[in-house]
C-alpha positions as CSV (number, residue, x, y, z in Angstrom):
1,M,-81.2,-124.3,2.9
2,A,-77.7,-122.8,3.3
3,L,-76.3,-120.7,0.5
4,D,-72.5,-120.8,1.0
5,Q,-70.9,-118.2,-1.3
6,G,-67.1,-118.7,-1.1
7,T,-64.0,-117.3,-2.7
8,T,-63.6,-120.0,-5.4
9,S,-67.1,-121.6,-5.5
10,S,-70.8,-121.2,-4.8
11,R,-72.5,-124.0,-2.9
12,C,-75.9,-124.9,-1.6
13,I,-76.4,-127.4,1.1
14,L,-79.8,-128.6,2.5
15,F,-79.8,-129.8,6.1
16,N,-82.4,-131.7,8.1
17,E,-83.5,-131.1,11.7
18,K,-80.5,-133.2,13.0
19,G,-78.0,-131.0,11.2
20,L,-77.2,-133.8,8.7
21,I,-76.7,-133.1,5.0
22,V,-79.6,-133.9,2.7
23,S,-78.1,-132.7,-0.6
24,V,-75.2,-130.6,-1.9
25,S,-74.5,-128.7,-5.1
26,Q,-71.3,-126.7,-5.9
27,K,-69.9,-124.7,-8.8
28,E,-66.6,-123.0,-9.2
29,F,-66.3,-119.6,-10.9
30,K,-63.6,-117.5,-12.5
31,Q,-60.8,-115.7,-10.6
32,I,-59.8,-112.4,-12.2
33,Y,-56.3,-110.9,-11.8
34,P,-56.2,-107.6,-13.7
35,E,-52.8,-106.6,-12.3
36,A,-50.2,-108.0,-9.8
37,G,-51.8,-108.2,-6.4
38,W,-55.3,-107.4,-7.7
39,V,-58.2,-109.9,-7.4
40,E,-61.7,-109.6,-8.7
41,H,-64.9,-111.6,-9.3
42,D,-67.8,-111.1,-11.7
43,P,-70.8,-110.4,-9.5
44,M,-73.2,-111.6,-12.1
45,E,-71.3,-114.9,-12.3
46,I,-71.5,-115.2,-8.5
47,W,-75.3,-114.7,-8.7
48,A,-75.7,-117.1,-11.6
49,T,-73.7,-119.9,-9.9
50,Q,-75.4,-119.4,-6.6
51,F,-78.9,-119.6,-8.1
52,S,-77.9,-122.6,-10.2
53,V,-76.6,-124.6,-7.2
54,A,-79.7,-123.7,-5.2
55,T,-82.0,-125.0,-7.9
56,E,-79.8,-128.1,-8.3
57,A,-79.8,-128.9,-4.6
58,L,-83.6,-128.9,-4.5
59,L,-83.8,-131.2,-7.5
60,K,-81.2,-133.6,-6.0
61,A,-83.3,-133.8,-2.8
62,N,-86.5,-134.2,-4.8
63,I,-88.3,-131.4,-2.9
64,S,-89.9,-128.1,-3.7
65,A,-89.5,-124.6,-2.3
66,N,-92.5,-125.2,-0.1
67,D,-90.5,-127.8,1.8
68,V,-87.7,-125.4,2.7
69,A,-88.2,-123.7,6.2
70,A,-85.8,-120.9,5.4
71,I,-82.6,-119.8,3.6
72,G,-79.5,-118.9,5.5
73,I,-76.7,-117.0,3.7
74,T,-73.0,-117.2,4.5
75,N,-70.3,-115.6,2.4
76,Q,-66.8,-114.5,1.7
77,R,-66.9,-111.4,3.9
78,E,-64.9,-108.3,2.8
79,T,-65.4,-108.8,-0.9
80,T,-67.2,-105.7,-2.2
81,V,-69.9,-105.0,-4.8
82,V,-71.4,-101.7,-5.9
83,W,-74.4,-101.7,-8.1
84,D,-77.0,-99.4,-9.6
85,K,-80.3,-99.6,-7.6
86,R,-82.4,-98.8,-10.6
87,T,-81.0,-101.5,-12.9
88,G,-79.7,-104.0,-10.4
89,L,-76.4,-104.2,-12.4
90,P,-72.9,-103.9,-10.8
91,I,-70.9,-100.9,-12.0
92,Y,-67.6,-102.7,-11.5
93,N,-66.4,-106.2,-10.7
94,A,-66.5,-107.3,-7.1
95,I,-63.2,-106.4,-5.4
96,V,-62.1,-109.5,-3.5
97,W,-60.9,-109.6,0.1
98,Q,-57.4,-110.8,-1.1
99,C,-57.0,-107.7,-3.4
100,R,-54.1,-105.4,-2.4
101,R,-54.7,-102.5,-4.7
102,T,-55.4,-100.0,-1.9
103,S,-52.3,-100.8,0.1
104,S,-50.6,-97.4,-0.7
105,Y,-53.8,-95.6,0.3
106,C,-53.8,-97.4,3.6
107,D,-50.3,-96.3,4.2
108,E,-51.4,-92.7,3.6
109,L,-54.2,-93.0,6.2
110,K,-51.7,-94.6,8.7
111,A,-49.4,-91.6,8.3
112,K,-52.3,-89.4,9.3
113,G,-53.1,-91.5,12.4
114,V,-56.4,-92.8,11.0
115,D,-55.4,-96.4,11.9
116,K,-56.0,-95.6,15.6
117,I,-59.6,-94.3,14.9
118,I,-60.4,-97.3,12.9
119,K,-59.1,-99.8,15.5
120,E,-61.0,-98.0,18.3
121,K,-64.4,-98.0,16.5
122,T,-64.3,-101.1,14.3
123,G,-61.9,-103.4,16.0
124,L,-60.1,-103.8,12.7
125,I,-56.5,-103.3,11.6
126,L,-56.2,-100.6,8.8
127,D,-55.5,-102.9,5.9
128,A,-56.5,-103.3,2.2
129,Y,-58.1,-106.6,3.3
130,F,-61.3,-104.8,4.4
131,S,-64.1,-103.3,2.4
132,G,-63.9,-99.6,3.2
133,T,-60.9,-98.5,1.1
134,K,-62.2,-100.6,-1.9
135,V,-65.4,-98.6,-2.0
136,K,-63.7,-95.3,-2.3
137,W,-61.6,-96.6,-5.2
138,I,-64.8,-97.4,-7.1
139,L,-66.5,-94.1,-6.4
140,D,-63.5,-92.1,-7.5
141,N,-62.7,-94.1,-10.6
142,V,-66.0,-95.1,-12.3
143,P,-67.3,-92.2,-14.3
144,G,-70.3,-90.5,-12.6
145,A,-70.3,-93.0,-9.7
146,R,-70.0,-90.6,-6.8
147,K,-72.8,-88.4,-8.1
148,E,-75.1,-91.4,-8.5
149,A,-74.2,-92.6,-5.0
150,E,-75.0,-89.3,-3.4
151,A,-78.3,-89.2,-5.2
152,G,-79.1,-92.5,-3.6
153,N,-79.0,-94.5,-6.8
154,L,-76.1,-96.9,-5.9
155,A,-76.1,-99.8,-3.4
156,F,-73.1,-101.3,-1.7
157,G,-73.0,-104.6,-0.1
158,N,-70.8,-107.6,0.7
159,I,-71.8,-110.9,-0.9
160,D,-74.5,-111.6,1.6
161,T,-76.3,-108.4,0.7
162,W,-75.9,-109.0,-3.0
163,L,-77.4,-112.5,-2.6
164,M,-80.4,-111.2,-0.7
165,W,-81.0,-108.4,-3.1
166,N,-81.1,-110.9,-6.0
167,L,-83.1,-113.5,-4.1
168,T,-85.8,-110.9,-3.4
169,K,-85.6,-109.2,-6.8
170,G,-84.3,-106.0,-5.1
171,K,-86.8,-105.8,-2.3
172,I,-84.2,-105.7,0.5
173,H,-80.7,-104.1,0.9
174,V,-79.5,-105.5,4.2
175,T,-76.5,-107.2,5.9
176,D,-75.9,-108.6,9.4
177,Y,-73.6,-107.5,12.2
178,T,-71.0,-110.1,11.4
179,N,-70.6,-109.0,7.8
180,A,-70.9,-105.3,8.6
181,S,-68.1,-105.7,11.1
182,R,-65.7,-106.6,8.2
183,T,-66.2,-103.3,6.3
184,M,-64.0,-101.0,8.3
185,L,-67.0,-98.7,8.4
186,F,-69.1,-100.3,11.2
187,N,-68.8,-99.3,14.9
188,I,-68.9,-102.6,16.7
189,H,-69.6,-100.9,20.0
190,E,-72.6,-98.8,18.9
191,L,-73.6,-101.3,16.3
192,K,-74.1,-98.8,13.5
193,W,-72.3,-97.4,10.4
194,D,-69.8,-94.9,11.8
195,K,-70.3,-91.3,10.5
196,E,-66.7,-90.4,11.2
197,L,-65.3,-93.3,9.3
198,L,-67.6,-92.7,6.4
199,E,-66.4,-89.1,6.3
200,I,-62.8,-90.1,6.5
201,L,-63.2,-92.5,3.5
202,D,-65.6,-90.1,1.7
203,I,-68.3,-92.8,1.3
204,P,-72.0,-91.8,1.0
205,E,-74.1,-93.5,3.7
206,S,-76.9,-93.9,1.2
207,M,-74.9,-96.7,-0.5
208,L,-74.5,-98.8,2.6
209,P,-75.4,-102.2,3.1
210,E,-66.7,-102.4,0.2
211,V,-66.5,-98.9,-1.1
212,K,-63.5,-96.4,-1.3
213,W,-61.1,-98.0,-3.9
214,I,-64.0,-98.5,-6.3
215,L,-65.3,-94.9,-5.9
216,D,-62.0,-93.4,-6.8
217,N,-61.1,-95.5,-9.8
218,V,-64.2,-96.6,-11.8
219,P,-65.1,-93.6,-14.1
220,G,-68.2,-91.9,-12.9
221,A,-68.7,-94.0,-9.8
222,R,-68.3,-91.2,-7.2
223,K,-70.7,-89.0,-9.1
224,E,-73.3,-91.7,-9.2
225,A,-72.8,-92.6,-5.5
226,E,-73.3,-89.0,-4.5
227,A,-76.5,-88.8,-6.5
228,G,-77.8,-91.7,-4.4
229,N,-78.0,-94.1,-7.4
230,L,-75.4,-96.7,-6.2
231,A,-75.7,-99.4,-3.7
232,F,-72.8,-100.9,-1.8
233,G,-72.7,-104.3,-0.3
234,N,-70.6,-107.3,0.5
235,I,-71.5,-110.5,-1.2
236,D,-74.4,-111.3,1.2
237,T,-76.1,-107.9,0.4
238,W,-75.6,-108.5,-3.4
239,L,-77.1,-112.0,-3.2
240,M,-80.1,-110.8,-1.1
241,W,-80.7,-108.0,-3.5
242,N,-80.9,-110.5,-6.4
243,L,-82.9,-113.1,-4.5
244,T,-85.6,-110.5,-3.8
245,K,-85.3,-108.8,-7.2
246,G,-84.1,-105.6,-5.6
247,K,-86.6,-105.4,-2.8
248,I,-84.2,-105.4,0.1
249,H,-80.7,-103.8,0.6
250,V,-79.6,-105.3,3.9
251,T,-76.6,-106.9,5.6
252,D,-76.0,-108.3,9.1
253,Y,-73.8,-107.2,11.9
254,T,-71.0,-109.7,11.1
255,N,-70.6,-108.6,7.5
256,A,-71.0,-104.9,8.4
257,S,-68.2,-105.2,10.9
258,R,-65.8,-106.2,8.1
259,T,-66.2,-103.0,6.1
260,M,-64.0,-100.7,8.2
261,L,-67.1,-98.4,8.2
262,F,-69.2,-99.8,11.0
263,N,-68.9,-98.9,14.6
264,I,-69.0,-102.2,16.4
265,H,-69.6,-100.6,19.8
266,E,-72.5,-98.3,18.8
267,L,-73.7,-100.8,16.1
268,K,-74.2,-98.3,13.3
269,W,-72.4,-96.9,10.3
270,D,-69.8,-94.5,11.5
271,K,-70.1,-90.9,10.2
272,E,-66.4,-90.1,10.9
273,L,-65.1,-93.1,9.0
274,L,-67.5,-92.4,6.1
275,E,-66.1,-88.9,5.9
276,I,-62.5,-90.0,6.1
277,L,-63.0,-92.4,3.2
278,D,-65.4,-90.0,1.4
279,I,-68.2,-92.6,1.1
280,P,-71.9,-91.5,0.9
281,E,-74.0,-93.1,3.5
282,S,-76.9,-93.4,1.0
283,M,-75.0,-96.4,-0.5
284,L,-75.0,-98.5,2.6
285,P,-77.4,-101.3,3.4
286,E,-79.6,-101.5,6.5
287,V,-77.9,-103.6,9.2
288,K,-79.9,-106.3,11.0
289,P,-79.2,-109.2,13.3
290,S,-77.7,-112.4,11.9
291,S,-80.9,-114.4,12.7
292,C,-84.1,-112.8,11.6
293,V,-86.5,-112.8,8.7
294,Y,-85.1,-110.3,6.1
295,G,-87.6,-110.9,3.4
296,E,-88.7,-113.6,0.9
297,T,-87.2,-114.8,-2.3
298,D,-89.1,-113.7,-5.4
299,E,-91.6,-116.4,-6.1
300,K,-90.5,-116.8,-9.7
301,L,-87.1,-118.0,-8.7
302,F,-87.9,-121.3,-7.1
303,G,-91.7,-121.6,-7.9
304,A,-92.7,-120.4,-4.4
305,P,-91.3,-117.7,-2.0
306,I,-88.8,-118.9,0.6
307,K,-88.0,-116.9,3.8
308,I,-84.5,-115.5,4.0
309,A,-83.8,-115.6,7.7
310,G,-80.1,-116.1,8.3
311,D,-77.0,-114.1,7.3
312,A,-73.4,-114.2,8.6
313,G,-69.9,-113.9,7.3
314,D,-68.4,-117.2,6.5
315,Q,-66.1,-117.4,9.6
316,Q,-68.7,-116.3,12.0
317,A,-71.2,-118.8,10.5
318,A,-68.6,-121.5,11.1
319,L,-68.2,-120.4,14.7
320,F,-71.9,-120.8,15.1
321,G,-72.1,-124.1,13.2
322,Q,-69.4,-125.4,15.6
323,T,-71.7,-124.4,18.5
324,C,-68.9,-122.2,20.0
325,F,-71.5,-120.4,22.1
326,K,-69.6,-120.0,25.3
327,P,-66.8,-117.4,25.9
328,G,-63.4,-119.1,25.5
329,T,-64.5,-121.7,22.9
330,A,-62.7,-121.5,19.5
331,K,-62.6,-123.0,16.0
332,N,-60.2,-122.9,13.1
333,T,-61.5,-123.1,9.5
334,Y,-59.1,-124.4,6.9
335,G,-60.5,-123.0,3.7
336,T,-58.9,-120.7,1.1
337,G,-57.4,-119.0,4.1
338,C,-57.3,-120.1,7.7
339,F,-59.5,-118.2,10.2
340,L,-59.2,-118.8,14.0
341,L,-62.1,-117.3,16.0
342,M,-62.7,-117.3,19.8
343,N,-66.0,-116.3,21.3
344,T,-65.5,-113.6,23.9
345,G,-69.2,-113.2,24.8
346,E,-70.8,-109.8,25.1
347,K,-67.5,-108.1,25.8
348,A,-65.4,-106.7,22.9
349,V,-61.8,-107.7,23.9
350,E,-59.2,-105.3,22.4
351,S,-56.2,-107.1,21.0
352,K,-52.7,-106.0,21.8
353,N,-51.2,-108.8,19.7
354,G,-52.3,-108.2,16.1
355,L,-55.7,-109.8,16.2
356,L,-59.1,-108.4,15.2
357,T,-62.0,-107.6,17.5
358,T,-65.1,-108.5,15.5
359,I,-68.7,-109.3,15.9
360,A,-69.4,-113.1,16.3
361,V,-73.2,-113.0,16.0
362,G,-76.2,-110.8,16.4
363,I,-79.0,-112.9,17.9
364,D,-81.6,-113.0,20.7
365,G,-81.6,-109.2,20.9
366,K,-77.9,-108.9,21.7
367,V,-74.5,-109.0,20.0
368,E,-71.6,-111.3,20.9
369,Y,-68.0,-110.6,20.0
370,A,-65.0,-112.6,19.0
371,L,-61.2,-112.4,18.7
372,E,-60.1,-113.3,15.2
373,G,-56.8,-114.2,13.5
374,S,-57.1,-114.0,9.8
375,I,-54.6,-116.0,7.7
376,F,-54.9,-115.0,4.1
377,I,-53.5,-118.2,2.5
378,G,-54.3,-121.6,3.8
379,G,-55.9,-124.2,1.5
380,A,-55.2,-121.8,-1.4
381,A,-51.5,-122.8,-1.1
382,I,-52.5,-126.5,-1.7
383,Q,-54.5,-125.4,-4.7
384,W,-51.4,-123.6,-5.9
385,L,-49.5,-126.9,-5.8
386,R,-52.2,-128.5,-7.8
387,D,-53.1,-125.8,-10.4
388,E,-50.0,-123.8,-11.0
389,L,-47.1,-126.1,-10.1
390,R,-48.9,-129.4,-11.1
391,M,-47.2,-131.2,-8.2
392,I,-50.4,-133.0,-7.2
393,K,-53.6,-134.0,-9.1
394,S,-55.9,-133.3,-6.2
395,A,-55.8,-131.6,-2.8
396,P,-56.4,-134.9,-0.9
397,E,-53.3,-136.4,-2.6
398,S,-51.1,-134.0,-0.7
399,E,-51.5,-136.2,2.4
400,K,-49.8,-139.1,0.7
401,Y,-46.8,-137.1,-0.2
402,C,-46.5,-135.6,3.3
403,T,-46.4,-139.0,4.9
404,A,-43.9,-140.3,2.4
405,V,-41.0,-138.4,4.1
406,E,-40.1,-138.0,7.8
407,D,-39.8,-134.2,7.6
408,T,-39.3,-131.3,5.1
409,N,-35.5,-131.7,5.0
410,G,-35.2,-128.2,6.4
411,V,-37.5,-126.6,3.8
412,Y,-40.0,-123.9,4.9
413,L,-42.6,-122.2,2.7
414,V,-44.3,-119.0,3.8
415,P,-47.4,-118.6,1.6
416,A,-47.6,-114.8,1.7
417,F,-48.9,-114.5,-1.8
418,V,-51.1,-111.5,-1.0
419,G,-49.2,-110.3,2.0
420,I,-49.3,-111.8,5.5
421,G,-52.2,-111.3,7.9
422,A,-52.5,-111.9,11.6
423,P,-50.5,-111.4,13.8
424,Y,-47.9,-109.7,11.6
425,W,-50.1,-107.6,9.2
426,D,-47.4,-106.9,6.5
427,Q,-49.2,-106.1,3.2
428,Y,-45.9,-106.1,1.4
429,A,-44.7,-109.6,2.5
430,R,-44.6,-112.1,-0.3
431,G,-44.3,-115.9,-0.7
432,T,-40.9,-117.2,0.3
433,I,-39.2,-120.6,0.2
434,V,-36.1,-121.1,2.4
435,G,-33.8,-124.0,3.3
436,L,-33.5,-125.5,-0.2
437,T,-30.7,-127.9,-0.8
438,R,-29.9,-130.3,-3.6
439,G,-31.5,-133.0,-1.5
440,A,-34.9,-131.3,-1.4
441,K,-37.5,-133.3,-3.2
442,K,-41.1,-132.8,-4.4
443,E,-42.4,-134.5,-1.2
444,H,-40.4,-132.1,1.0
445,F,-41.9,-129.1,-0.9
446,I,-45.4,-130.4,-0.6
447,R,-45.0,-131.2,3.1
448,A,-43.6,-127.7,3.8
449,T,-46.6,-126.2,2.1
450,V,-49.1,-128.2,4.2
451,E,-47.2,-127.6,7.4
452,S,-47.3,-123.8,6.8
453,L,-51.1,-123.9,7.6
454,A,-50.3,-125.3,11.0
455,Y,-47.4,-122.9,11.7
456,Q,-49.6,-119.9,10.8
457,T,-52.3,-121.2,13.1
458,Y,-49.8,-121.5,16.0
459,D,-48.8,-117.8,15.6
460,V,-52.5,-116.7,15.8
461,L,-53.4,-119.0,18.7
462,K,-50.4,-117.8,20.7
463,A,-51.6,-114.2,20.3
464,M,-55.2,-115.1,21.0
465,Q,-54.3,-116.8,24.3
466,E,-52.2,-113.8,25.4
467,D,-55.1,-111.4,24.5
468,S,-57.9,-113.4,26.2
469,G,-55.9,-114.8,29.1
470,I,-57.5,-118.2,28.3
471,E,-55.4,-121.3,27.7
472,L,-57.2,-123.3,25.1
473,K,-57.6,-127.0,25.9
474,A,-59.1,-128.1,22.6
475,L,-59.6,-126.6,19.2
476,K,-62.5,-127.4,16.9
477,V,-61.6,-127.6,13.2
478,D,-63.6,-127.5,10.0
479,G,-63.1,-126.7,6.3
480,G,-61.9,-128.8,3.4
481,A,-58.2,-129.2,4.6
482,C,-59.2,-130.5,8.0
483,A,-59.9,-133.8,6.2
484,N,-56.1,-134.2,5.9
485,N,-55.1,-136.4,8.9
486,F,-51.4,-135.5,8.6
487,L,-52.2,-131.8,8.8
488,M,-54.5,-132.3,11.8
489,Q,-51.9,-134.4,13.7
490,F,-49.2,-131.9,12.9
491,Q,-51.5,-129.1,14.0
492,S,-52.1,-130.8,17.4
493,D,-48.4,-131.4,17.8
494,I,-47.4,-127.8,17.1
495,L,-50.2,-126.3,19.2
496,G,-49.8,-128.7,22.1
497,V,-53.6,-129.0,22.3
498,Q,-56.3,-131.5,21.4
499,V,-57.8,-130.9,17.9
500,D,-61.4,-132.0,17.4
501,R,-62.9,-132.7,14.0
502,P,-66.7,-133.0,13.8
503,E,-68.7,-135.5,11.8
504,V,-70.1,-132.6,9.7
505,I,-67.1,-130.4,8.5
506,E,-69.3,-128.1,6.4
507,T,-69.9,-126.0,9.5
508,T,-70.0,-122.7,7.6
509,A,-73.1,-123.7,5.7
510,L,-74.4,-125.5,8.8
511,G,-74.1,-122.2,10.8
512,A,-76.0,-120.3,8.2
513,A,-78.7,-123.0,8.3
514,Y,-78.9,-122.8,12.1
515,L,-79.3,-119.0,12.1
516,A,-82.1,-119.2,9.5
517,G,-83.8,-122.2,11.2
518,I,-83.8,-120.6,14.7
519,A,-85.4,-117.4,13.2
520,V,-88.4,-119.3,11.8
521,G,-88.7,-121.8,14.7
522,Y,-87.3,-124.9,12.8
523,W,-85.0,-125.1,15.8
524,K,-86.2,-123.5,19.1
525,N,-82.9,-122.0,20.2
526,R,-79.2,-122.5,20.4
527,D,-79.6,-125.2,23.1
528,D,-81.6,-127.1,20.5
529,V,-78.7,-127.3,18.0
530,V,-75.8,-128.0,20.4
531,Q,-76.9,-131.7,20.6
532,N,-76.4,-132.0,16.9
533,W,-72.6,-131.5,17.2
534,A,-70.9,-134.9,16.9
535,L,-67.2,-135.8,17.1
536,S,-65.6,-137.6,14.2
537,K,-61.9,-137.8,15.4
538,S,-59.7,-136.2,18.1
539,F,-56.0,-135.7,17.5
540,E,-53.7,-135.6,20.6
541,P,-50.3,-133.8,20.7
542,N,-47.4,-136.2,20.4
543,M,-44.2,-134.2,19.8
544,E,-41.3,-133.6,22.0
545,E,-40.9,-130.0,23.2
546,D,-37.3,-129.7,21.9
547,K,-38.3,-130.8,18.4
548,K,-41.3,-128.4,18.4
549,G,-39.1,-125.5,19.5
550,K,-36.6,-126.1,16.7
551,L,-39.3,-126.3,14.1
552,L,-41.0,-123.1,15.2
553,E,-37.6,-121.3,15.4
554,G,-37.0,-122.2,11.7
555,W,-40.5,-121.1,10.8
556,H,-40.2,-117.7,12.4
557,E,-36.8,-117.1,10.7
558,A,-38.6,-117.9,7.4
559,V,-41.4,-115.4,8.1
560,K,-38.8,-112.7,8.7
561,R,-37.3,-113.3,5.3
562,S,-40.7,-112.8,3.6
563,M,-41.5,-109.5,5.3
564,G,-41.5,-106.2,3.3
565,W,-40.4,-107.9,0.0
566,A,-42.8,-106.0,-2.3
567,K,-42.2,-102.6,-0.7
């Protein structure tokens, strides 16, 4: 069973031994926008929808909890939850990875040279995207929160940790390496929360397994955190807390690596980073490998306990589900955003071109690393066409409009709705449309929006090839938008490489299922799952170099126009 907790919906997918889908259930949940550039989710709604789809998937498959080998969790990574360990209730809404509220604070840290410390230890760019600065906001702005955190009463976690907490009724508070690596608090070299980073952000270590923004702005939060009453976690941690009824407070290496608090080299929470952000270490979850038995669900949830044995951030889970196990293999996920990851093996490759160095997976007693290009807005731009502009009735309909015209008639759309990510990292960029003439039609506008996904991927792949020294021959793709044949062909044309779409494009959920299944012996090892990967369709490049060059020149001019708009 894979619990796939995404940015706009919660899903549950059951897979069989061949990696084929047995049943699926999905529910969307509310997006909250309190102010311009702010994005939040209700953690209780996340838990309610995730539990609901898990129950529904079992009913659809006509099986019981006893028939499930294990649960694997994958989640939106940097999204941050802080909750009271005693009540299991969040003290503030989850602050979503897209939220830009801590941008000015990030600028203050950059002015002090903290960005260099963070990059060295966590592999991350100092940006409001990651969890660390969000936690401080909560601790410093929720009344009494810091005191409770330092007393050990608060828990922090990303979505994986929150799910596991709830699945086990609070028995575990953990995350995995991949999620920890997204916090901006995790040292990816030492594989632990980094003391220096925790100190910089003033985050109590007792909260661990996103924290600064919340600590500073939710009344009483910092006070509660310092009292040790608060728990921090990304969504994985929150879910595990609820699945176990508060028995576990854990995360994995991948989620910890996204907090901006985790030292990815030493593999531990970083004291210096916690101090910089002023975050109590007591809030943080225990960090474990991505494939291991974390605990069991509370037996009252599904009628019988189910082992929780897999946990990884959504993009690392997709990399695993695509069986990109060898250094140099890469995948691009076309979801709410687009995320291109390349496995670099047991070596953490430092990017000189605006990419992230992150943890790919923690398994078999070792950690593997990846280069990542994070594109904030991908499929969300197509949703924008549907929901806000009402240009299309459904996302798949966009393909029909794209193929109805030969080109965009000179129109470019840069979907920098929440800033622009890799390789530019401008948190003040904003969405821009250029090249409009009286001849521009609806079809041109839609095509320009869809093409923007391919252009952004080109920029990331170019940087990735320069950093790795590897010229990619083929790119594996997944996510909802990869079903768009026009987009995939245009992607191949712009990249100049083969694009391979698998039979099962739900590779994020599949990766979580593989991690859980390997941990409990459902699959023997990684070699056992490689044979499950099957090709659906390959797209070969078919565009003249001159035409490609002109299109890219126009795109890069458009990107320049979007930069710094909100500053």
